[in-house]
Biopython code that builds the backbone (N, CA, C, O; Angstrom):
import numpy as np
from Bio.PDB.StructureBuilder import StructureBuilder

atoms = [
    (1, "THR", "N", (22.602, -32.615, 9.965)),
    (1, "THR", "CA", (22.488, -31.466, 10.865)),
    (1, "THR", "C", (23.388, -30.316, 10.328)),
    (1, "THR", "O", (24.574, -30.516, 10.067)),
    (2, "ILE", "N", (22.827, -29.183, 10.183)),
    (2, "ILE", "CA", (23.610, -28.048, 9.714)),
    (2, "ILE", "C", (24.113, -27.250, 10.906)),
    (2, "ILE", "O", (23.319, -26.755, 11.706)),
    (3, "SER", "N", (25.431, -27.124, 11.026)),
    (3, "SER", "CA", (26.005, -26.380, 12.146)),
    (3, "SER", "C", (26.674, -25.084, 11.670)),
    (3, "SER", "O", (27.079, -24.275, 12.504)),
    (4, "ASP", "N", (26.801, -24.865, 10.367)),
    (4, "ASP", "CA", (27.437, -23.650, 9.854)),
    (4, "ASP", "C", (26.493, -22.482, 10.045)),
    (4, "ASP", "O", (25.359, -22.518, 9.567)),
    (5, "GLY", "N", (26.933, -21.467, 10.721)),
    (5, "GLY", "CA", (26.135, -20.306, 11.079)),
    (5, "GLY", "C", (25.470, -19.608, 9.869)),
    (5, "GLY", "O", (24.255, -19.409, 9.867)),
    (6, "PRO", "N", (26.260, -19.239, 8.848)),
    (6, "PRO", "CA", (25.671, -18.558, 7.700)),
    (6, "PRO", "C", (24.690, -19.417, 6.969)),
    (6, "PRO", "O", (23.659, -18.907, 6.531)),
    (7, "ILE", "N", (24.943, -20.687, 6.811)),
    (7, "ILE", "CA", (24.028, -21.559, 6.133)),
    (7, "ILE", "C", (22.720, -21.682, 6.895)),
    (7, "ILE", "O", (21.636, -21.660, 6.313)),
    (8, "HIS", "N", (22.848, -21.811, 8.209)),
    (8, "HIS", "CA", (21.683, -21.933, 9.109)),
    (8, "HIS", "C", (20.841, -20.607, 9.014)),
    (8, "HIS", "O", (19.616, -20.655, 8.905)),
    (9, "ALA", "N", (21.523, -19.445, 9.058)),
    (9, "ALA", "CA", (20.802, -18.180, 8.941)),
    (9, "ALA", "C", (20.118, -18.045, 7.600)),
    (9, "ALA", "O", (19.003, -17.531, 7.519)),
    (10, "ALA", "N", (20.782, -18.507, 6.529)),
    (10, "ALA", "CA", (20.206, -18.424, 5.213)),
    (10, "ALA", "C", (18.980, -19.287, 5.114)),
    (10, "ALA", "O", (18.000, -18.897, 4.479)),
    (11, "MET", "N", (19.010, -20.482, 5.741)),
    (11, "MET", "CA", (17.800, -21.363, 5.763)),
    (11, "MET", "C", (16.659, -20.725, 6.536)),
    (11, "MET", "O", (15.507, -20.788, 6.107)),
    (12, "ASP", "N", (16.964, -20.121, 7.651)),
    (12, "ASP", "CA", (15.951, -19.442, 8.446)),
    (12, "ASP", "C", (15.342, -18.293, 7.657)),
    (12, "ASP", "O", (14.128, -18.089, 7.686)),
    (13, "TYR", "N", (16.182, -17.540, 6.949)),
    (13, "TYR", "CA", (15.704, -16.421, 6.106)),
    (13, "TYR", "C", (14.734, -16.952, 5.051)),
    (13, "TYR", "O", (13.623, -16.445, 4.898)),
    (14, "LEU", "N", (15.178, -17.987, 4.324)),
    (14, "LEU", "CA", (14.362, -18.525, 3.239)),
    (14, "LEU", "C", (13.003, -19.062, 3.763)),
    (14, "LEU", "O", (11.977, -18.897, 3.103)),
    (15, "GLN", "N", (13.006, -19.683, 4.914)),
    (15, "GLN", "CA", (11.751, -20.201, 5.487)),
    (15, "GLN", "C", (10.846, -19.107, 5.913)),
    (15, "GLN", "O", (9.639, -19.332, 6.000)),
    (16, "ALA", "N", (11.351, -17.910, 6.192)),
    (16, "ALA", "CA", (10.509, -16.786, 6.634)),
    (16, "ALA", "C", (9.938, -16.053, 5.462)),
    (16, "ALA", "O", (9.029, -15.245, 5.655)),
    (17, "LEU", "N", (10.404, -16.275, 4.259)),
    (17, "LEU", "CA", (9.892, -15.569, 3.081)),
    (17, "LEU", "C", (8.526, -16.090, 2.719)),
    (17, "LEU", "O", (8.281, -17.285, 2.884)),
    (18, "PRO", "N", (7.613, -15.258, 2.231)),
    (18, "PRO", "CA", (6.349, -15.733, 1.695)),
    (18, "PRO", "C", (6.619, -16.580, 0.462)),
    (18, "PRO", "O", (7.590, -16.331, -0.252)),
    (19, "PRO", "N", (5.791, -17.563, 0.198)),
    (19, "PRO", "CA", (6.020, -18.419, -0.937)),
    (19, "PRO", "C", (6.197, -17.733, -2.297)),
    (19, "PRO", "O", (7.010, -18.158, -3.118)),
    (20, "TYR", "N", (5.435, -16.682, -2.515)),
    (20, "TYR", "CA", (5.550, -15.984, -3.787)),
    (20, "TYR", "C", (6.891, -15.286, -3.970)),
    (20, "TYR", "O", (7.295, -15.047, -5.108)),
    (21, "ILE", "N", (7.594, -14.952, -2.893)),
    (21, "ILE", "CA", (8.914, -14.354, -3.019)),
    (21, "ILE", "C", (9.971, -15.497, -2.997)),
    (21, "ILE", "O", (10.983, -15.428, -3.694)),
    (22, "LEU", "N", (9.722, -16.493, -2.220)),
    (22, "LEU", "CA", (10.638, -17.636, -2.147)),
    (22, "LEU", "C", (10.881, -18.234, -3.512)),
    (22, "LEU", "O", (12.007, -18.626, -3.820)),
    (23, "GLN", "N", (9.860, -18.313, -4.332)),
    (23, "GLN", "CA", (9.968, -18.933, -5.669)),
    (23, "GLN", "C", (10.825, -18.031, -6.559)),
    (23, "GLN", "O", (11.291, -18.496, -7.599)),
    (24, "THR", "N", (11.049, -16.798, -6.211)),
    (24, "THR", "CA", (11.917, -15.950, -7.055)),
    (24, "THR", "C", (13.379, -15.956, -6.627)),
    (24, "THR", "O", (14.222, -15.358, -7.296)),
    (25, "ILE", "N", (13.692, -16.638, -5.501)),
    (25, "ILE", "CA", (15.089, -16.698, -5.063)),
    (25, "ILE", "C", (15.774, -17.839, -5.784)),
    (25, "ILE", "O", (15.352, -18.993, -5.709)),
    (26, "ALA", "N", (16.868, -17.481, -6.502)),
    (26, "ALA", "CA", (17.572, -18.486, -7.274)),
    (26, "ALA", "C", (18.772, -19.040, -6.557)),
    (26, "ALA", "O", (19.161, -20.185, -6.789)),
    (27, "GLU", "N", (19.376, -18.239, -5.678)),
    (27, "GLU", "CA", (20.659, -18.622, -5.058)),
    (27, "GLU", "C", (20.887, -17.823, -3.742)),
    (27, "GLU", "O", (20.434, -16.686, -3.612)),
    (28, "VAL", "N", (21.551, -18.407, -2.838)),
    (28, "VAL", "CA", (22.048, -17.719, -1.650)),
    (28, "VAL", "C", (23.499, -18.060, -1.514)),
    (28, "VAL", "O", (23.867, -19.218, -1.318)),
    (29, "ASN", "N", (24.368, -16.989, -1.624)),
    (29, "ASN", "CA", (25.774, -17.158, -1.560)),
    (29, "ASN", "C", (26.240, -16.929, -0.074)),
    (29, "ASN", "O", (26.097, -15.843, 0.488)),
    (30, "VAL", "N", (26.784, -17.989, 0.496)),
    (30, "VAL", "CA", (27.249, -17.921, 1.906)),
    (30, "VAL", "C", (28.739, -18.049, 1.983)),
    (30, "VAL", "O", (29.290, -18.374, 3.035)),
    (31, "GLY", "N", (29.403, -17.796, 0.871)),
    (31, "GLY", "CA", (30.894, -17.969, 0.794)),
    (31, "GLY", "C", (31.632, -17.023, 1.733)),
    (31, "GLY", "O", (32.690, -17.393, 2.243)),
    (32, "ASN", "N", (31.136, -15.855, 1.977)),
    (32, "ASN", "CA", (31.711, -14.903, 2.938)),
    (32, "ASN", "C", (30.706, -14.778, 4.058)),
    (32, "ASN", "O", (29.651, -14.182, 3.841)),
    (33, "PRO", "N", (30.963, -15.297, 5.236)),
    (33, "PRO", "CA", (29.966, -15.333, 6.363)),
    (33, "PRO", "C", (29.579, -13.932, 6.800)),
    (33, "PRO", "O", (28.583, -13.782, 7.507)),
    (34, "ASN", "N", (30.326, -12.888, 6.410)),
    (34, "ASN", "CA", (29.990, -11.505, 6.794)),
    (34, "ASN", "C", (29.211, -10.797, 5.699)),
    (34, "ASN", "O", (28.758, -9.672, 5.907)),
    (35, "GLN", "N", (29.045, -11.406, 4.568)),
    (35, "GLN", "CA", (28.330, -10.782, 3.425)),
    (35, "GLN", "C", (27.500, -11.852, 2.702)),
    (35, "GLN", "O", (27.763, -12.174, 1.543)),
    (36, "VAL", "N", (26.527, -12.380, 3.380)),
    (36, "VAL", "CA", (25.607, -13.332, 2.762)),
    (36, "VAL", "C", (24.720, -12.588, 1.810)),
    (36, "VAL", "O", (24.135, -11.566, 2.168)),
    (37, "ILE", "N", (24.608, -13.101, 0.564)),
    (37, "ILE", "CA", (23.811, -12.402, -0.449)),
    (37, "ILE", "C", (22.891, -13.449, -1.101)),
    (37, "ILE", "O", (23.328, -14.524, -1.513)),
    (38, "ALA", "N", (21.563, -13.078, -1.177)),
    (38, "ALA", "CA", (20.589, -13.883, -1.894)),
    (38, "ALA", "C", (20.417, -13.196, -3.256)),
    (38, "ALA", "O", (20.536, -11.976, -3.364)),
    (39, "TYR", "N", (20.134, -14.003, -4.299)),
    (39, "TYR", "CA", (19.954, -13.493, -5.638)),
    (39, "TYR", "C", (18.561, -13.954, -6.119)),
    (39, "TYR", "O", (18.165, -15.106, -5.945)),
    (40, "THR", "N", (17.858, -13.018, -6.716)),
    (40, "THR", "CA", (16.595, -13.407, -7.320)),
    (40, "THR", "C", (16.824, -14.000, -8.696)),
    (40, "THR", "O", (17.938, -13.937, -9.216)),
    (41, "SER", "N", (15.810, -14.563, -9.283)),
    (41, "SER", "CA", (15.959, -15.154, -10.609)),
    (41, "SER", "C", (16.251, -14.100, -11.642)),
    (41, "SER", "O", (16.679, -14.441, -12.744)),
    (42, "ASP", "N", (16.036, -12.799, -11.335)),
    (42, "ASP", "CA", (16.394, -11.688, -12.161)),
    (42, "ASP", "C", (17.791, -11.170, -11.910)),
    (42, "ASP", "O", (18.183, -10.132, -12.442)),
    (43, "SER", "N", (18.556, -11.908, -11.084)),
    (43, "SER", "CA", (19.979, -11.558, -10.687)),
    (43, "SER", "C", (20.026, -10.331, -9.822)),
    (43, "SER", "O", (21.063, -9.668, -9.795)),
    (44, "LEU", "N", (18.967, -9.976, -9.106)),
    (44, "LEU", "CA", (18.951, -8.879, -8.156)),
    (44, "LEU", "C", (19.584, -9.340, -6.841)),
    (44, "LEU", "O", (19.070, -10.255, -6.197)),
    (45, "PRO", "N", (20.704, -8.710, -6.435)),
    (45, "PRO", "CA", (21.317, -9.140, -5.134)),
    (45, "PRO", "C", (20.538, -8.552, -3.945)),
    (45, "PRO", "O", (20.118, -7.395, -3.959)),
    (46, "ILE", "N", (20.369, -9.367, -2.954)),
    (46, "ILE", "CA", (19.713, -8.996, -1.705)),
    (46, "ILE", "C", (20.730, -9.206, -0.610)),
    (46, "ILE", "O", (21.018, -10.342, -0.235)),
    (47, "HIS", "N", (21.289, -8.099, -0.083)),
    (47, "HIS", "CA", (22.338, -8.210, 0.890)),
    (47, "HIS", "C", (21.764, -8.532, 2.254)),
    (47, "HIS", "O", (20.889, -7.827, 2.757)),
    (48, "LEU", "N", (22.275, -9.625, 2.860)),
    (48, "LEU", "CA", (21.788, -10.117, 4.200)),
    (48, "LEU", "C", (22.830, -9.915, 5.270)),
    (48, "LEU", "O", (22.640, -10.348, 6.406)),
    (49, "GLU", "N", (23.925, -9.269, 4.936)),
    (49, "GLU", "CA", (25.051, -9.090, 5.873)),
    (49, "GLU", "C", (25.444, -10.422, 6.463)),
    (49, "GLU", "O", (25.761, -11.339, 5.705)),
    (50, "LYS", "N", (25.441, -10.587, 7.808)),
    (50, "LYS", "CA", (25.844, -11.812, 8.453)),
    (50, "LYS", "C", (24.689, -12.815, 8.491)),
    (50, "LYS", "O", (24.866, -13.951, 8.931)),
    (51, "GLY", "N", (23.498, -12.392, 8.026)),
    (51, "GLY", "CA", (22.339, -13.261, 8.085)),
    (51, "GLY", "C", (21.620, -13.260, 9.394)),
    (51, "GLY", "O", (20.698, -14.047, 9.607)),
    (52, "ASP", "N", (22.034, -12.379, 10.281)),
    (52, "ASP", "CA", (21.330, -12.223, 11.593)),
    (52, "ASP", "C", (19.968, -11.669, 11.368)),
    (52, "ASP", "O", (19.705, -11.099, 10.309)),
    (53, "ASN", "N", (19.090, -11.810, 12.317)),
    (53, "ASN", "CA", (17.679, -11.342, 12.294)),
    (53, "ASN", "C", (16.995, -11.803, 10.995)),
    (53, "ASN", "O", (16.458, -10.975, 10.259)),
    (54, "PRO", "N", (17.009, -13.092, 10.710)),
    (54, "PRO", "CA", (16.415, -13.556, 9.480)),
    (54, "PRO", "C", (14.954, -13.201, 9.288)),
    (54, "PRO", "O", (14.543, -12.901, 8.167)),
    (55, "LEU", "N", (14.152, -13.226, 10.352)),
    (55, "LEU", "CA", (12.735, -12.908, 10.223)),
    (55, "LEU", "C", (12.529, -11.449, 9.838)),
    (55, "LEU", "O", (11.697, -11.150, 8.982)),
    (56, "GLU", "N", (13.252, -10.565, 10.440)),
    (56, "GLU", "CA", (13.189, -9.120, 10.091)),
    (56, "GLU", "C", (13.706, -8.930, 8.676)),
    (56, "GLU", "O", (13.103, -8.177, 7.912)),
    (57, "ARG", "N", (14.760, -9.559, 8.310)),
    (57, "ARG", "CA", (15.332, -9.406, 6.971)),
    (57, "ARG", "C", (14.349, -9.931, 5.880)),
    (57, "ARG", "O", (14.251, -9.367, 4.790)),
    (58, "ALA", "N", (13.652, -10.998, 6.210)),
    (58, "ALA", "CA", (12.634, -11.495, 5.269)),
    (58, "ALA", "C", (11.496, -10.528, 5.081)),
    (58, "ALA", "O", (10.996, -10.368, 3.968)),
    (59, "ALA", "N", (11.071, -9.873, 6.160)),
    (59, "ALA", "CA", (10.013, -8.884, 6.086)),
    (59, "ALA", "C", (10.467, -7.660, 5.306)),
    (59, "ALA", "O", (9.709, -7.105, 4.510)),
    (60, "ILE", "N", (11.718, -7.237, 5.537)),
    (60, "ILE", "CA", (12.283, -6.122, 4.809)),
    (60, "ILE", "C", (12.410, -6.458, 3.328)),
    (60, "ILE", "O", (12.146, -5.606, 2.479)),
    (61, "THR", "N", (12.804, -7.666, 3.011)),
    (61, "THR", "CA", (12.898, -8.120, 1.651)),
    (61, "THR", "C", (11.552, -7.982, 0.924)),
    (61, "THR", "O", (11.461, -7.426, -0.171)),
    (62, "GLU", "N", (10.521, -8.510, 1.578)),
    (62, "GLU", "CA", (9.174, -8.408, 1.016)),
    (62, "GLU", "C", (8.763, -7.000, 0.739)),
    (62, "GLU", "O", (8.259, -6.674, -0.336)),
    (63, "GLU", "N", (8.987, -6.161, 1.729)),
    (63, "GLU", "CA", (8.560, -4.731, 1.622)),
    (63, "GLU", "C", (9.331, -4.030, 0.465)),
    (63, "GLU", "O", (8.737, -3.334, -0.359)),
    (64, "LEU", "N", (10.687, -4.240, 0.431)),
    (64, "LEU", "CA", (11.472, -3.545, -0.591)),
    (64, "LEU", "C", (11.250, -4.105, -1.993)),
    (64, "LEU", "O", (11.243, -3.335, -2.954)),
    (65, "LEU", "N", (11.072, -5.397, -2.142)),
    (65, "LEU", "CA", (10.740, -5.955, -3.453)),
    (65, "LEU", "C", (9.429, -5.412, -3.966)),
    (65, "LEU", "O", (9.284, -5.172, -5.164)),
    (66, "GLN", "N", (8.433, -5.207, -3.045)),
    (66, "GLN", "CA", (7.157, -4.664, -3.434)),
    (66, "GLN", "C", (7.333, -3.208, -3.857)),
    (66, "GLN", "O", (6.712, -2.766, -4.823)),
    (67, "GLU", "N", (8.170, -2.461, -3.145)),
    (67, "GLU", "CA", (8.479, -1.065, -3.558)),
    (67, "GLU", "C", (9.085, -1.042, -4.942)),
    (67, "GLU", "O", (8.705, -0.215, -5.771)),
    (68, "VAL", "N", (10.006, -1.922, -5.204)),
    (68, "VAL", "CA", (10.679, -1.946, -6.516)),
    (68, "VAL", "C", (9.655, -2.225, -7.606)),
    (68, "VAL", "O", (9.649, -1.572, -8.649)),
    (69, "LYS", "N", (8.781, -3.211, -7.350)),
    (69, "LYS", "CA", (7.764, -3.540, -8.346)),
    (69, "LYS", "C", (6.774, -2.434, -8.512)),
    (69, "LYS", "O", (6.493, -2.061, -9.652)),
    (70, "ASN", "N", (6.208, -1.865, -7.440)),
    (70, "ASN", "CA", (5.251, -0.798, -7.537)),
    (70, "ASN", "C", (5.721, 0.385, -8.266)),
    (70, "ASN", "O", (4.957, 0.983, -9.023)),
    (71, "ASN", "N", (6.970, 0.767, -8.077)),
    (71, "ASN", "CA", (7.572, 1.946, -8.654)),
    (71, "ASN", "C", (8.418, 1.705, -9.904)),
    (71, "ASN", "O", (9.068, 2.618, -10.413)),
    (72, "ASN", "N", (8.399, 0.432, -10.404)),
    (72, "ASN", "CA", (9.116, 0.046, -11.556)),
    (72, "ASN", "C", (10.578, 0.575, -11.552)),
    (72, "ASN", "O", (11.047, 1.171, -12.522)),
    (73, "LEU", "N", (11.251, 0.334, -10.448)),
    (73, "LEU", "CA", (12.606, 0.845, -10.221)),
    (73, "LEU", "C", (13.642, -0.030, -10.892)),
    (73, "LEU", "O", (13.490, -1.248, -10.986)),
    (74, "SER", "N", (14.718, 0.625, -11.366)),
    (74, "SER", "CA", (15.915, -0.095, -11.872)),
    (74, "SER", "C", (16.893, -0.123, -10.677)),
    (74, "SER", "O", (17.390, 0.908, -10.223)),
    (75, "VAL", "N", (17.132, -1.311, -10.211)),
    (75, "VAL", "CA", (17.826, -1.509, -8.926)),
    (75, "VAL", "C", (19.128, -2.186, -9.067)),
    (75, "VAL", "O", (19.233, -3.156, -9.817)),
    (76, "GLN", "N", (20.170, -1.712, -8.362)),
    (76, "GLN", "CA", (21.475, -2.327, -8.341)),
    (76, "GLN", "C", (21.479, -3.463, -7.319)),
    (76, "GLN", "O", (21.962, -4.558, -7.607)),
    (77, "TYR", "N", (20.922, -3.194, -6.084)),
    (77, "TYR", "CA", (20.778, -4.161, -5.059)),
    (77, "TYR", "C", (19.849, -3.729, -3.979)),
    (77, "TYR", "O", (19.498, -2.552, -3.897)),
    (78, "ILE", "N", (19.443, -4.634, -3.155)),
    (78, "ILE", "CA", (18.631, -4.380, -1.949)),
    (78, "ILE", "C", (19.498, -4.719, -0.733)),
    (78, "ILE", "O", (20.184, -5.739, -0.666)),
    (79, "ASP", "N", (19.414, -3.763, 0.245)),
    (79, "ASP", "CA", (20.188, -3.975, 1.502)),
    (79, "ASP", "C", (19.141, -4.123, 2.613)),
    (79, "ASP", "O", (18.321, -3.237, 2.852)),
    (80, "THR", "N", (19.206, -5.304, 3.293)),
    (80, "THR", "CA", (18.201, -5.612, 4.331)),
    (80, "THR", "C", (18.719, -5.245, 5.708)),
    (80, "THR", "O", (18.313, -5.856, 6.696)),
    (81, "ASP", "N", (19.617, -4.252, 5.801)),
    (81, "ASP", "CA", (20.088, -3.819, 7.152)),
    (81, "ASP", "C", (18.865, -3.413, 7.991)),
    (81, "ASP", "O", (18.099, -2.528, 7.610)),
    (82, "VAL", "N", (18.709, -4.066, 9.114)),
    (82, "VAL", "CA", (17.480, -3.839, 9.945)),
    (82, "VAL", "C", (17.417, -2.411, 10.498)),
    (82, "VAL", "O", (16.335, -1.916, 10.814)),
    (83, "LYS", "N", (18.592, -1.739, 10.617)),
    (83, "LYS", "CA", (18.598, -0.371, 11.112)),
    (83, "LYS", "C", (18.388, 0.647, 9.956)),
    (83, "LYS", "O", (17.861, 1.738, 10.170)),
    (84, "ALA", "N", (18.792, 0.281, 8.785)),
    (84, "ALA", "CA", (18.712, 1.238, 7.656)),
    (84, "ALA", "C", (18.511, 0.511, 6.362)),
    (84, "ALA", "O", (19.409, 0.535, 5.520)),
    (85, "PRO", "N", (17.349, -0.157, 6.141)),
    (85, "PRO", "CA", (17.206, -0.884, 4.850)),
    (85, "PRO", "C", (17.084, 0.112, 3.720)),
    (85, "PRO", "O", (16.614, 1.235, 3.900)),
    (86, "ARG", "N", (17.522, -0.330, 2.538)),
    (86, "ARG", "CA", (17.480, 0.588, 1.407)),
    (86, "ARG", "C", (17.533, -0.226, 0.085)),
    (86, "ARG", "O", (17.978, -1.371, 0.005)),
    (87, "VAL", "N", (17.038, 0.487, -0.920)),
    (87, "VAL", "CA", (17.120, 0.037, -2.296)),
    (87, "VAL", "C", (18.131, 0.949, -2.994)),
    (87, "VAL", "O", (17.966, 2.167, -3.061)),
    (88, "LYS", "N", (19.189, 0.306, -3.512)),
    (88, "LYS", "CA", (20.255, 1.072, -4.243)),
    (88, "LYS", "C", (19.895, 1.102, -5.712)),
    (88, "LYS", "O", (19.961, 0.084, -6.400)),
    (89, "ASN", "N", (19.515, 2.276, -6.190)),
    (89, "ASN", "CA", (19.183, 2.437, -7.568)),
    (89, "ASN", "C", (20.419, 2.463, -8.464)),
    (89, "ASN", "O", (21.517, 2.811, -8.030)),
    (90, "LYS", "N", (20.212, 2.087, -9.716)),
    (90, "LYS", "CA", (21.311, 2.063, -10.684)),
    (90, "LYS", "C", (21.645, 3.516, -11.066)),
    (90, "LYS", "O", (22.545, 3.750, -11.874)),
]
sb = StructureBuilder()
sb.init_structure("model")
sb.init_model(0)
sb.init_chain("A")
sb.init_seg("    ")
for serial, (resi, resn, name, xyz) in enumerate(atoms, 1):
    if name == "N":
        sb.init_residue(resn, " ", resi, " ")
    sb.init_atom(name, np.array(xyz, "f"), 0.0, 1.0, " ", f" {name:<3s}", serial, name[0])
structure = sb.get_structure()
C-alpha cells in the first residue's frame, strides 16, 4: 500500500495519461513533494507542482505536448499549473 502523498499523486497522474503519452514518460521525480516533476524520454520536464489535480494535469500535459509537437517548439519545460498552464520556450 502506498501512503506517500506525492507518490500516490504521481501514480494517479500516470494512470490518467493516454497510453501514447504514458509510453513517453521515462521518470517521475517525487524527491521534493512540492515540486513533483515528470520527465519524457526526450528529457523534457513536466512540472506537476504538488501533484494535486492529477486528472486535470494529465489533460493539460496531453494538450501542451500536442502543441509542442504541432508547432515544432524548442521547449525548456511544461508547467501543468491548472490555473495558468504554459510551455516555457528555450
